[in-house]
C-alpha positions in Angstrom: -10.2 -16.4 -0.9 -12.0 -14.4 -3.6 -11.0 -10.8 -4.6 -12.9 -8.2 -2.6 -14.2 -4.8 -3.5 -14.0 -1.9 -1.1 -17.6 -2.6 -0.1 -16.9 -6.3 0.4 -14.0 -5.5 2.8 -16.6 -4.1 5.2 -18.8 -7.2 5.0 -19.6 -9.2 8.0 -16.7 -11.1 9.5 -16.6 -14.6 11.0 -13.4 -14.6 12.9 -13.8 -18.3 13.9 -13.5 -19.2 10.2 -10.0 -17.7 10.0 -6.8 -19.8 10.5 -4.1 -17.2 11.1 -0.7 -17.4 12.8 0.1 -14.9 15.6 3.7 -14.2 16.2 4.2 -13.2 19.8 6.9 -12.8 22.4 9.0 -10.1 24.0 10.0 -7.1 21.9 13.6 -7.2 20.5 13.4 -11.0 20.2 13.7 -11.3 16.4 10.0 -11.1 15.5 10.6 -8.5 12.8 13.4 -10.5 11.2 11.2 -13.6 11.1 8.2 -11.7 9.7 10.3 -10.3 6.9 11.6 -13.7 6.0 8.1 -15.3 5.9 6.8 -12.4 3.8 9.0 -13.4 1.0 6.2 -15.8 0.1 4.0 -13.6 -2.1 0.9 -15.4 -0.9 1.4 -14.4 2.8 0.1 -11.1 4.2 1.2 -9.5 7.5 0.5 -6.0 8.7 3.4 -3.9 9.9 2.2 -4.2 13.5 -1.4 -3.8 14.7 -1.3 -3.8 18.6 -5.1 -4.5 18.5 -4.8 -6.9 21.4 -2.2 -5.0 23.4 -4.4 -2.5 25.1 -6.2 -3.3 28.3 -9.1 -0.8 27.6 -12.2 -2.4 26.1 -12.6 -2.2 22.3 -14.5 0.8 21.0 -14.0 2.8 24.2 -12.1 6.2 24.4 -9.2 4.6 26.1 -8.8 2.1 23.3 -9.4 4.6 20.5 -6.8 7.1 21.6 -3.7 4.9 20.8 -5.4 3.0 18.0 -6.9 5.8 16.0 -4.5 8.7 16.9 -1.2 7.1 17.9 1.5 8.3 15.5 3.3 4.9 15.5 0.2 3.0 14.5 -0.7 5.6 11.9 2.8 5.1 10.4 2.2 1.3 10.4 -1.1 1.7 8.5 0.6 3.9 6.0 3.1 1.2 5.3 0.3 -1.3 4.8 -1.2 1.1 2.3 -4.4 1.9 4.3 -5.4 5.5 4.4 -6.7 7.1 7.6 -10.1 7.7 6.0 -10.4 4.1 5.0 -9.2 2.8 8.4 -11.7 4.9 10.3 -14.4 3.4 8.1 -13.2 -0.1 8.9 -12.9 0.7 12.6 -16.5 2.1 12.7 -17.9 -1.0 11.1 -16.1 -3.4 13.5 -17.6 -4.5 16.8 -14.7 -6.5 18.1 -10.9 -6.5 17.8 -11.0 -9.6 15.7 -13.3 -8.0 13.2 -11.0 -5.0 13.0 -8.0 -7.2 12.4 -9.7 -9.3 9.6 -10.9 -6.2 7.8 -7.4 -4.7 8.1 -6.1 -7.8 6.3 -8.8 -7.8 3.7 -8.1 -4.3 2.8 -4.4 -5.1 2.4 -5.4 -8.0 0.1 -7.7 -5.8 -1.9 -5.0 -3.2 -2.4 -2.6 -5.9 -3.6 -5.2 -7.7 -5.8 -4.7 -10.9 -3.9 -7.4 -13.6 -4.1 -5.5 -16.5 -2.6 -3.6 -15.7 0.6 -2.9 -16.6 4.2 -2.2 -14.0 6.8 -0.4 -13.6 10.2 -0.1 -10.9 12.8 3.3 -9.9 14.2 2.7 -7.8 17.3 4.9 -9.0 20.2 2.9 -7.1 22.8 -0.3 -9.0 21.9 0.9 -11.5 24.5 -1.3 -9.4 26.9 -4.4 -10.3 24.8 -3.9 -14.0 24.2 -7.1 -15.0 25.9 -9.1 -12.6 23.6 -7.2 -13.8 20.5 -8.0 -17.4 21.3 -11.6 -16.7 21.9 -12.0 -14.8 18.6 -9.7 -17.0 16.5 -10.1 -20.5 17.9 -8.3 -22.1 15.0 -5.2 -19.9 15.3 -1.6 -21.1 15.7 1.1 -19.2 17.6 4.8 -18.7 17.1 6.6 -17.7 20.3 10.0 -16.1 19.7 12.4 -16.2 22.6 15.8 -14.5 22.9 18.5 -14.4 25.7 17.2 -11.8 28.2 20.6 -10.3 28.6 20.6 -9.3 24.9 16.9 -8.3 25.0 17.6 -5.9 27.9 20.7 -4.6 26.2 18.7 -3.9 23.0 16.1 -2.1 25.1 18.7 0.0 26.8 20.2 0.9 23.4 16.8 2.0 22.3 16.9 1.8 18.5 13.2 0.8 18.3 12.0 0.7 21.9 14.0 2.4 24.6 13.8 1.5 28.3 16.2 3.1 30.7 15.1 1.4 33.9 16.8 -2.0 34.2 13.8 -3.5 36.0 11.4 -2.2 33.3 13.6 -3.8 30.7 13.6 -7.1 32.6 9.9 -6.9 33.0 9.4 -6.7 29.2 11.0 -10.1 28.9 9.6 -11.6 32.1 6.0 -10.6 31.5 6.0 -11.7 27.9 7.4 -15.1 28.6 5.1 -15.6 31.6 2.0 -14.8 29.6 2.9 -17.3 26.9 3.9 -20.0 29.4 0.5 -19.7 31.1 -1.3 -19.8 27.7 0.7 -22.9 26.7 -0.8 -24.9 29.6 -4.1 -25.0 27.7 -3.1 -24.6 24.1 0.5 -25.8 23.9 -0.3 -28.1 20.9 -0.8 -25.0 18.8 2.2 -23.0 20.0 5.7 -23.3 18.4 8.5 -21.9 20.5 11.7 -20.9 18.7 14.8 -19.3 20.1 16.3 -16.5 18.1 19.7 -18.0 18.4 18.5 -21.3 16.8 16.9 -19.4 14.0 20.0 -17.5 12.9 22.1 -20.7 13.2 19.7 -22.6 10.8 17.4 -20.2 8.9 16.1 -22.8 6.4 15.5 -25.5 9.0 13.8 -23.2 11.4 11.6 -21.5 8.8 10.5 -24.9 7.6 9.1 -25.6 11.0 7.2 -22.3 11.0 5.7 -23.0 7.5 4.6 -26.5 8.7 2.9 -25.0 11.7 1.2 -22.5 9.4 0.2 -25.2 7.0 2.0 -23.8 4.0 4.4 -25.3 1.5 8.0 -24.3 2.1 10.4 -23.3 -0.7 13.9 -23.6 0.6 15.3 -22.0 -2.5 14.0 -18.6 -1.3 16.4 -18.7 1.6 20.1 -19.1 2.1 22.8 -19.2 4.8 23.5 -15.6 4.1 20.1 -14.7 5.7 21.5 -15.5 9.1 22.3 -12.7 11.5 24.7 -14.2 14.1 24.0 -13.1 17.7 26.4 -10.3 18.7 25.9 -10.5 22.5 25.4 -6.8 22.8 25.0 -7.1 26.6 28.8 -7.6 26.9 29.4 -3.9 25.8 26.1 -2.2 26.7 25.4 -3.5 30.2 27.5 -2.8 33.3 28.3 -5.4 35.9 25.4 -4.3 38.2 22.9 -4.4 35.3 24.1 -7.9 34.3 23.7 -9.1 37.8 20.2 -7.7 38.0 19.1 -9.4 34.8 20.6 -12.7 36.0 18.9 -12.4 39.4 15.5 -11.6 38.0 15.5 -13.7 34.8 17.8 -16.7 35.3 15.0 -19.1 36.5 12.8 -18.7 33.5 15.8 -18.3 31.2 17.1 -21.8 32.1 13.8 -23.4 30.9 14.8 -22.1 27.4 18.4 -23.3 27.7 20.0 -20.0 28.6 22.6 -20.1 31.3 22.9 -16.5 32.4 
């Protein structure tokens, strides 16, 4: 891709011409860890998190604008990407669809970094709720679905370092809804979806990342990674969940968990 000026970044967007990767799944499943590993490649761009396909309200309505334009978390994310609020509102005003907004977001990041040759991906786990829209706007996209043992996902949500969910059923539903959305999507587009378990990633960082880069169509430099990158699973559920909570997770999630090799 060529370098873009500020004016070029607001040019018309053909989302169908893009070939991105979307990293999806349940929150607290290792998506941030994987994103940071992939971004070691200086030719790969990824926003902090966009949430552009998360909201059920139609794009460019008040219900969509409130969290997107005014939400403090997304403002902080844009700040990390280097995009000012004034600039973002210009980009938003020019965009007619979520896909156009996302591509212009990426183009602005590339312009700020003086990148002319790059690939990009989006890491927003909650975008599982907008998979049909993503596929419609980016028909050439590929998808990475990160999965983690639901007992540890629920424990992490209860701990609440990033997302806190006190209701055990709400925490279970984070995992159940995300996995269900992706499984339904795979029935039609499974050839472009790579499913990876967090536990397998941390056991073999190089091998697993190699699979991701092949999916993305990028050369993979093993020398950038080492065994020390691994973060062995600590099974936090053993200390954070009580017996009743563990039984609830087992009762509600065991069926789907078994399809991914988890024996709860």
